[in-house]
N, C-alpha and C positions, 0 to 999 in steps of 0.2 A: 365458663360459658353460660349463657342464658338461653332459655328455651322459649317460654311464652307461647306454647302450643304450636310453634312453627318448628318443623324438624331441624335438629341440629346434630352435628357429628362430633364424637369424642373418641380419639384413638387411644388404645391401651398403651400406657407408658412402658410396659415390659413385654408385650406381645405384639410383634410387628404385623401379624395377620388378623388382628381382632379390633373391632371398633363398635361403638354404641350409637344407635340412633335414638334420640329422645325427643318426645313431644308430650303426649298424654301418658305414654308408657315408655319403658326402657327396653330396647331390643338389641341383643348382642349378636353380631354377625362375625363370621370368619370368612376372610377373602382368600381365594386360591385360584390356581389355573383352571380355566374352563375345561370341563371334560375329565378332570382328574378323579381318582378314586375317593379323595377326601371331599369332593364337591358332590352333594347329593342331587338326586334327580330334580327336586323342586328348587334348585338354586336360582338366584336372580342374576342375570347377566349384567356385568358392570362395564365390560368392554369386549373386544374380540378375543382377548386372551384371558380375562379374569371373570370370576363369578363369585357371588357371596352366598353363604349358607347361613340360615337363621339357627342360632344355637340356643337362645333362651329369651324369655320375655318376663319382665317384672312390671306388674300393674298395681303394686301395693303402695305407691307413693303418688297420690293425686296432687293436683295444684302445683306441679313442678314449675319453678322459675329458673333454676340454674342447677348444674350438675358438675361435680369435680371428681376425677378418678384418683384413688389413693396412689401415691407415687412409688411405693415399695412393692417388691415381688410378693411378699406375704404380709397380710392375707391377700389372696388373689381375688380380683374382680370386686373389690370393695369400693363403693361409690358413696359420695356425700351428695344429698339432694336438698336444695334450698326451696322452701315452699312459700306460698303467698302470705301465710300468717307469720313468717319470720323464722319458723322452726327449721332446723337442719337435722335431717334424718340420715343415718347410715344404713345402707342396704347393700345387697349383693345380687349377682346374677348367677343362677345355678347353685348347686350344692357344693359346699366347701367343708372339708374335714379338719380344717385348721381350727384349733381351740381358740386362738385369739380372735379369729373371724367370728366364731359363734358368740363370743362375749361382746363383740362390737355391733353386730348386725341388730338393727332395731333400736339402737341407742339414739336418743333425741336430745338436741341442745336448744333450749327454749329461752328467748330474750324476755326481759321484764315486760315490755309492751309489744303487743302484736302489730307487725307491719311487714311489708313485703321484703323478702330477701332477694337482693339483686345480683349478687356475685359471690363466688366461693374460690378459695385458693389454699391449697395444701403447701405447707413449708417443705421444700425439697430435702432439707437436711434433717430437721427435727420433724419427722413425719407425724408425730402426735398432735402437732399444731395445725389447726384449721381456722383460717380467717374467713369471716363472713361480713359482707357489706349490706346494710339495710337502709330502708327509707328513713327519712327524718322523723324524729320525735323530740318534742321540746324538753322532755324530762329524761331522755335516755341517750345512750351513745349509739352511733351508727356503724362503728367498726368493732366487732367482737372477735376475739381470738380464743377459740375453744381448745381445751386439752382433751382429746378423745379418751385418754386413759384415766381421767379424773373420776372419782367415785361420788356417788350420790349421798348427800347429807340430809337425813330425814327432817331434822329440826329446822332446816333452812328452806323447806319447800312449802309455800302456801297451799291452802286447800284447793284454790281455783286452778293451780298448776296441775294438780293431780286430775282434776276433772277435765281439763283441756286435753290431757293425754289419752283419754278414753280408755280403751282396753289395754293400753301399753302398761307394762309393768313399771311401777313407780321407781324401781331401782335402775331403770334404763333412761330416766329423765335427768338431765343436767341443766341447771339454771345459773350456775356461777361461772362466768367466763374467766379465762386466765388473764386477759387484758381487755380493757374497755377504752376505746379511742374515738375521737371525733364527736364530741358532745354537741347536741343541738345542730346537727348537720345531716346531710344525706350522702351515702356512699354508693356510687354507680359502678365502679370497677376497682379491681384489686390485682396486685401481683407482688410477689416477693422478689427483692433485689438480690442478685447473687454476690453481693459484697458483704464484708464484715460478718461472715459466718451465718448468713441468711437471717440476720436480726433486723433488717430494714424492710419496711413494708411501704410500698407506693400505693396510694389510694386516690382515686378520682372522686373528689368530694363535689359538693354542689356548685361551688364557685372557684375551686382551686385544685391543684395537684399538691398533695401533701406526702412527705416522707416521714414516717414514724420510726424512731429508733427505739426498739424494745428494751434496750439497756438503760434508756433514760426517757421514759414516756412523757415527762413534763415538757420536753422540748420537741419541736417539729420544724421541718423545713418545708416551706410551701411557696407556691407561685400562683398568682391569680391568672386564670385562663378559663375559657369556655370549653377547651378541648380536654374533657375529663372522662370520656367514654373509651372503653376498650383498651385500657393501658396494657402494654405488653413490652417485654424486654427482648432486645435482640440477643439471641443465644450466642452470637459470635462476638458481640461487643457489649460487655456488661454495663457500660455507661450510656448506651443508646436506647431510648425508649420512644415508642410511638403511641399516640392517642388521637382521638378524633372528636369532632363536633359537627353534626349535620353532614355536610359534604366535604369537609376539609380535614386533612390529616396533618398533625404537627409532629415533628421529630425533635426530640429533646436530647441534650447532653447533660447528664447528671453532674458533671464536673463544673458546668457553668449553667446553672439551673434558672437563671433570671428570665430567660425568654427562649422560645424555640430556636433551634439551630436553623431550621428552614421549615417551610410548609409546602406541602404538595399541592398540585393543581386541584382546585375545588371542583367537585363533581356536581352535576345538575340535580341529582337526587341524594337524599340522606344516606349515609353509610350505615351498614348493619354489622360489618365485621372487618377487622384488620388482623393480619397474622404474619409474623416473620417465618420465613422458610427455615426449618431446623437443619437442613443439609446444604444450604447455599448461602454464602456470605452476602449480606446486604440486600437480600431480595424480600420485598414486602408485598403481600397480596391484599387487595381491598375488594369489598363487595358492596354494591349499593342496592337499595330496595327495588324489588320488581325488575331485576336485571338478569340477563342470561350470559353476561360476560364478567370475567374477573380481570381487574386491572393490576398490572405488575409494575413495581418501581424498583429498578436495579440501581443501587447507590454505589457508584464507582469511586469511593473515597473512604479514608479512615478518619474518624472524628479527631480533631486536634483541639486540645483544651486551651492552648495559649496562642498568642500571635495574632496576626491580622486575619480577619474573617475572609475566607475564600468561598466563593460560590461553588457548591458541590456539583459534581457531574451526576445527573440522574437520567437514566434511560427508561422511558415509559413505553409500555406496550400493553396490549389487551389479548386475552385468550378466551376462547369460547368452548368450554368443555362439552356442552350440549346445545345444539342449535335450536331446538324446539321449545323446551320447557324453561321456566324461570328457575333460577337458583335460589334456594332458601338459605343454604349454608354450605361451607366447605371446610375441609381440614387437611393440613399437610400431613403426609406420611412421616413418622418420626425418624425413619432411617433410609428409606428408598429415596434416591436423589430426585428432587423436583416432582415428586408424585403427590397427588391429592385425590381425594374422593369428594364429590359434590352430591347434594341431595336436593330434590325439588320439593315444593309444598305437598305433593301427593306421594312422597317417599320414593320417587324414582331416583336411583343412584347411578353414578357414573365414575368409573376409575379413569383418571386422566393424568398424563405426564406432560409437564411443561417443558417443551424443548428449548434448550439453551440457544441463545444467540451465538452464531458461529463467527468467530473473529479470524479473518484470513490475513496471512502475511507471506509475501513473496520474499524468498531469500535472494541475495544477489547472485547466488550460484544456481538459480532457477528451481530450487526445491520449494515446494509449497507446504506451509505449516498452517494448521488451524486448530483452534481450541474449542472443545464442546464439553461443557461441564468440567469434570475433573480429568478429562482425557486430553492428551495432546497428540495430534496426528501429523504425519509427514508423508509427503508424496514427492519422490525424486525420480529423475530419469534413470533408467536401468543402464548401468555401465557395461552390461554383458553384451553378448552377440546379438541379442534381440534389438538393442538400441541402434546398432549399425544399420540394420535394415529399415527401421522405422525413421520417420522424419524427425530430426532433432528440433528442439525449440530454438527460435532465432537468438535468444539470449545465450544459449550454449554455443551456437555457431559463432556469434560475435566474440565470445570469451576465448574460444579456441583460436580464432583468427587474430585476435589481439596478441596472443602469445606467440604467434608465428610472424609478427611484424607485418601483418596485412596492411596494404596501402602505403607503406613507407618506401617501397622501391621506386625511386624517382629516375633511375637510369634505364632499366628494362621495365618499363611501366606495365607491359603486358603480363609480366610474371606475377603480378598481384593476384590474378585469378587463380594461379597455381597455389599461392600462399593461402587462398581461401578454400582450398580443397580440390579445385579443378573439376568439380562435378556439376557446376551450375552453368548452363549454356548462356544465360543472360549476363552473368558476371564476366564470362569469357568475352562475350561481344562487347561489353562496356569497356573493359580494360584494354582490349585491342583497339577500340575506337579512340580511347584517350592516348594510347601509344602512338597511333597514326597522327593524332592532333599535334602532339609534341614533336613528332618526327618532321611533319610538314612545316610546323612553325619554326623549328630550329634551323631548317635549311632554306627557309624562304629568302629569296634575293631581294635586294632593294627595289628592283623594278616591279616585282610582284607586290611589294608593300605599297608602292605608289599607285598601283592599279586598284588595290582594294581600300586605299585610305579613305576615299570619298564614301565608300559603303559603311565603314566602321564609324566614321565621324558622326553620322546621324543617330547612332545609338549611345552617344556619350554626351555629357554636359560640359566637359572641359576639352575644347578642341586642341588646345596647346599640348596637353598631356598626351593625347593620342598621336600628335605629330612627332613627339619625341619617343614614341614607343618602338622605334627601330632598334633600340637597345634591348628590347624585351622580345618575348615570343609573340608571334602573330596570334591574336586571340581568335579562336574558332567560334563561329556562330551557327553551324549546322548546315547540312546540305539543303534544307528547305530554303533558307535565306540566301545561300550561295547561288542556287539555281535562279531564284527570283531576281538576284542582283546582276545577272548576266547582261553585259552592255552590248553584246553582239556576238554572232557566231560566223565562222567561215565554213564553207561547204567544199568538201572534196568527194571524189568518186573513186570507188574501189570495187574490185571484182571479188566474188565469192572464192574462197580458197578450198579446193577439193571438188569443185563442180566441173562437169564436162563442158557445160555451156557457160561461157563467160559472159556475165552481164554486169554492167556497172551499177553499183548501189551508192546512193548519196550518203555521206557521213558529215556530221556537224561537229565543229571543234570550237572551243573557247577556253580561256584561262580558267574560268570558273568550273567548267566541266572537268578539266584536268585536275583541278584541286579536289573536286568531289571524288574522282576516281582514286586519287592518292589517299584521301581520308577513308575510303572503303578498303584500301589496301590492295587495289588491283594493279596499280602501277607504282613505280618509284619516281623519285624526283628527277626532273630533266625533261627535255622537249620531246623525247621519243615515248610512244605508247607501246610498251612491251609487256604483255600480260603473261608471258611464258613462265617467269619465276612464280607468279601467283598460281598458275595452273598446277605447277609441280608441287607447291605446298599443299594445295587442296587434294591432290592425289595421295600425298603422303598421309594426310589425315583421313582418307577414305571418303571424302565428300565428292563422289563421282558425279552426281546429278548437278551440283553447283558448278563444278569445273566444266562440264559439258555445256551448261547454259552460258558461262562466261565466254567460252570459245565460240559459241554461236553468235553472241552479241558482237564479237569481233570478226565475224564473217569467215570463220575458219571451220567449215563443216567437217573436213577430213580430221582435224584435231579433235572435234567433238565426238565423232564416231570412234576414233581411236581410244578416247577416254572411256566411253561407254563399254566398249568391248573389254578393255582392261579391268574395269570395275566388275563386269559379269564373271570374269575368269578368276578374280581375286578370291582369297579365302573368305568364306561367309559372304560372298558376293550375291547380288540379286540378278537372277537370270532374266528378269524383265528388262534389264538394261540392253540386252541384245535386241529385243523387240523395238525399243526406241531407236537404237542405232540403225536398224533395218528401215525404220520409217524415215529417218533423216537421209539415208542413202538414196531415197526416191525423189530427191528434190528436183524440180523442174522450174524453168523461168517462164513458162506459159502463164499468162495473166489470168486465164479462165480455168485453170486446172483446179481440181479439188484440193490438192496439196497446198497450193498457193493460198486458197481461201482460208484453210485452217490455220496456216502459219501467220496470216495477217491478223487473225483474231487473237492468237496466242502471244505473238511477239510484236511489240511496238517497234516499227521500223520506219525508215524514210521520213516523210514530212510529218508523220504522226508524233514524233518525239517532242518538238517544241510546243505542240498544241495540247497534248494530253499529259505529259510528264508533270508539270507543276500542279495540275489538278489532282493527279494521283498521289503525289507527295503530300499535299495538304490533307487528303482523306486518310492516308496512311499515318500521318503524324497525329491526327486527332484520335485515331484508334489506339495508337501507342500510348498517348497521354492518358486516355481513359482507363486503359488496362494497366498502366504503370509498368510497361515493358521496357527494360533497360536497353534493349536493342534500338529503341527509338531515339536514344541520345545521339546516334549518328545523324538523325534528321533534325532534331531540335538544337543540338549543340548545348553548350553550357550557357544558355540564355534564360530569359523568363519562361519560355516554353519548356526548357529543360528542367527548371525548378518545378513547374506544374507537373511534368511527368514524374519527377522524383518524389513529389508529394504523394501522388497516387501510389507509387511503389512503396513508400514508407507506410502509408495507411494500410496497404495490403500485407506487408511483411514485418513492419517494425524495425527494419534494418537501418538504423540511424548511422551506423558505422560506415557503410558504403556510401550513403548520402553525403556524409561529412567529407570523406576523402575525395569523392567525385567533384563536389562543388569547389574544393580547394585546388584542384589540379590545373585549372586554367580559366576560371570564371573571372569576368571583369569585376571591378569593385562594386558596381551597382548590384550585381547578383549576390555578392557576399554580404551586402547590407540588407538583403531580404530577411525579414523577421523569421521566416520559416527555416532558412539556412542557418541562421544564428541559433535557432531553437534546436536543430539537429546536432549542431556542434556542441552546444552546452549539455545536451542530454547524453551525448557520447562521453564527454568529459566526466559527467556525474557517474556514468556507468563504470568507467575505469576506476574512479575513486571508490565506488561501492564494492568493486572486486578487489580493492586494495592493490591495484596495479599502479602504485605511485610513480614508478619509473616510466611505465608505459604512458601514463598521462603527461608527465613532464616531456617525454619524447614527442608526444603528439603536439604539445604546445609549441615546442621548438619547430617542429615540422610546419605547424600552422603559421607561426610568425615569419618563416621564410617565404611562404606563399602568399600571406596576407600581412604585410607590414603594419597595417593599422591595428592588428590584434596584439602587437608586442606590448607588454605591460610596462608602465613607467618604473623608474628606479624606486626602490622602497627602503634602501639603506643609505644613509648619508653620514658624513663626518661633520660633527657639530663643533662650534667654537666653545672653548673652556670659559670664556668671559660672558658672552651674550646668549649662548645656547643655540644660536641659529646655525643652520647648515651653511657650510662655507661655499656651497654650490647652489644656494637657493635661487640665485638670479637665473640659473639655467632653465628653471621651470617656466619662466616667462618668455623664453625664446622659442620661436616656432620650430626649430630643429631639435627634436628630442634626443637625438643621439650624441649631443655635444658633451654632456657629462662633465668630466674634469679636464677636458681638453684646453679650456681657457687658463687652467692652472699648470699646464705643461706636464700633466700626469697621464696622458694618453699616447705618448710616443709621437706627438706632433713634431714635425720637422721644424716648426717655428720656435719651439722650446721657450714659450712665453713663461714668465715668472710672476706669480702672485703669491706673496709671502705674508699677507695679512688677511684678516677676516673681512669680507666685503660688507658685513653688517656694522661692526663696531670699530673696524680699522686696527684692531689689536694684532700684534704679530703672532703668526702661527708658531707652534712649538718647534724647537730645533731638533734636528736629527742627532741622536746621542753619539753617532760615529763621525759624520762629516761636519757636524756643528753648524750646518746651514739650515735656514728656516724651511720647514715643510712647504711644499709647493714648488721648490726648486727641482728641476729635472735631475735625475741621477747623472746623466751624461755631462751636465755642466758643473757638477760638484767637484771640488778638488780631491785629488787622491785617486782619480780614475785614470789608470795608465792605459797605454796603447794596447797592452796585452789584454786588459779587461775589455777594451772596446772591440778587439778582434774576436774575443770569446763571445761578446754579446751579439756580434754579427751572425754567429752560427746558431744562436738560440732562436727559439720560436718567437714570433712577433708578440704573441700573447704574454709570454714570459717577460719580454722587454717592457710591456705595459705594466705588468705586475710589479716590476722593480720599483716603480714610482709610488706604489700604494702606501698609505699611512699604516704603520704597524706599531703596536705598543703592548706593553705588559699590563695585564689586568690588575696586578698587585701593586707594583711600584709606579706605574704610569709612565715609565721611560720607554722610548721607542725611537722610530726613525723610518727611513726609507726601507721598504721590504727587501730591495736588492742588497742594501748594505747589511741588513740583519742576516740574510742568508749567507752572505760572504763572511761575516764575522763568525757565525757558528760553524761554517764549513772549515 
């Protein structure tokens, strides 16, 4: 490290709690917890948790330019100081009783010609070796390697050397270096390379980076570059070296030393220090002049010496240890992870920890993993009793529902809400709605179809396809559209049931309103409007208020009062229902009575129905769409409005599973083509794959292909010709009907039993069956040797097995084969 009268920091290599601040003097500090017994009253606070105590000061080495700490435990606190005149002085901090330390303290290593010493570096293995880098001199070397254990030779010391040493004992002055390198050049930075037993020295010379091998000093490896300052080796990758010039950092790979592997983003100001983090792999810190931030470069790759050059992944970020003062220097802690101490020009110090970037990863089983430094953390849902009470994550719900075959019940559609757990009222409403849709569609008569055909035609692009949809279920478009499409109503008059004074009340009927009531589940199919079964089902489920309201809507006050009284007397019943029943019993037909005014406000009756109902339904539909309430599917149907509602639901809950099954249950082709619907379906398929539910995903694909024939994948396996290599059914791909397959070759059980016994590409004959000796492509039933008994047996077999009998079958070793049916019969 170099000082130059700006404070610099040097951590002790063998004491994790001690460091030196050096500028005009050397100050030894011990860092410890703030407020501890080891921390004295005059300690300097470094952070909220730590403080530094001054242990010793050394002012005996003026004109300091660089300092290096002895790498071994003994002697303790031995420092080498490079001075402006080129001398290297060994000094210490505090008293040491080690005899070796007493012999070394005060020893000076003097070059032939005086010039500034720029850098020092101890050899980590042979700790007696000390490398010094000096300024250029035309008649001298700039890299001197001293042996601190060498003895002084009196006959080799000129008189001026003794005079330069002043009061220093001449026996402590050494002038003969062990090695002299880099003649007629300047050395600005040094570091020992951890390869080849620490015999390699990397030096940043005036115009190049040079590697000196002390086993053969006559040869050196060098590369011309301007980035010759601050050379430092990555402690985790011995072949990776960083150096800098002005505002740019170069990263080198010593195995391909011709050019930098890459250069980091150039800084606007000149750099003053770069340092690898000793506890974190690939983390480099840089500091620019007059800056209060330290820039970090996280290199997420391992250097590769051979092969194609790959652009490395480098994550750059900045940290600000102290917001107010400028940072003069910094030093990584040798053992504490990502910890550093920074110092300002006026010796204000800060203890700072660089927090790791947190990498998050969601597991497909909803557990959350994140890495921070050397620690790996996991957060998973508690499988205990506490998790039952708490709301589960939607991914957990979808995973459990997939295991219970949620959405696959196409017979009793309403049961899907039970498969989902049965505790979500919105899902219950959704699946009952879909159940009534399919129920009404399956039982719709041809007359009803003709009635609504004109309405559905305007929502399709192909009129002919809709005209032929009498073979399919009647597609539901929601109560909102059904009410609007009403072509006319008929009026009847009916008296209140249960009232003493009989008064006729007008009621309006239409096919559309009857369909809406069926979709709501109030009435069953047929001309009669009988809500009694529906009322009984509501009573069984404890929905007393709703049952009473439905009875009132059907002008049956007595039945409504009976329901309310029954609900009040039931277990856990609400006694307030008796109050409501009492209010209903006071009905009167006087137009000016208070009861009548209140009922007119609460209940839409008479001529108010056709005027206010559509407006109310529009308002309610918009509210449901914005809230993503699945109960609104009853209003929107599986139309574009339904997709909008489902989009809000997915945005709110993330439940792509319900969205996928719902849109597949009866949506028209235009809705299934909506990109949002396709996105939900593909995301759910990806979820099943992520959970490794391969069979569940295949089952979903089969379910999807039945409801959406356009999603059925094309055939991916074909039988190819031995001569031309083309598929023998290649012509089928050009035909509009995808399901044709091998039918033109008589292998699909077609009653025509057509025979194609040659390749359609090259007209070469197809192989012969090894048993019947007929060319492949000939149906099994037309092959000789098939007796009546076999034909009778085939009649009892499954149709799919009959198709399989015609498949091409062969041995992978000898290539002999034939019809699959004949092979099975032979081995049987």
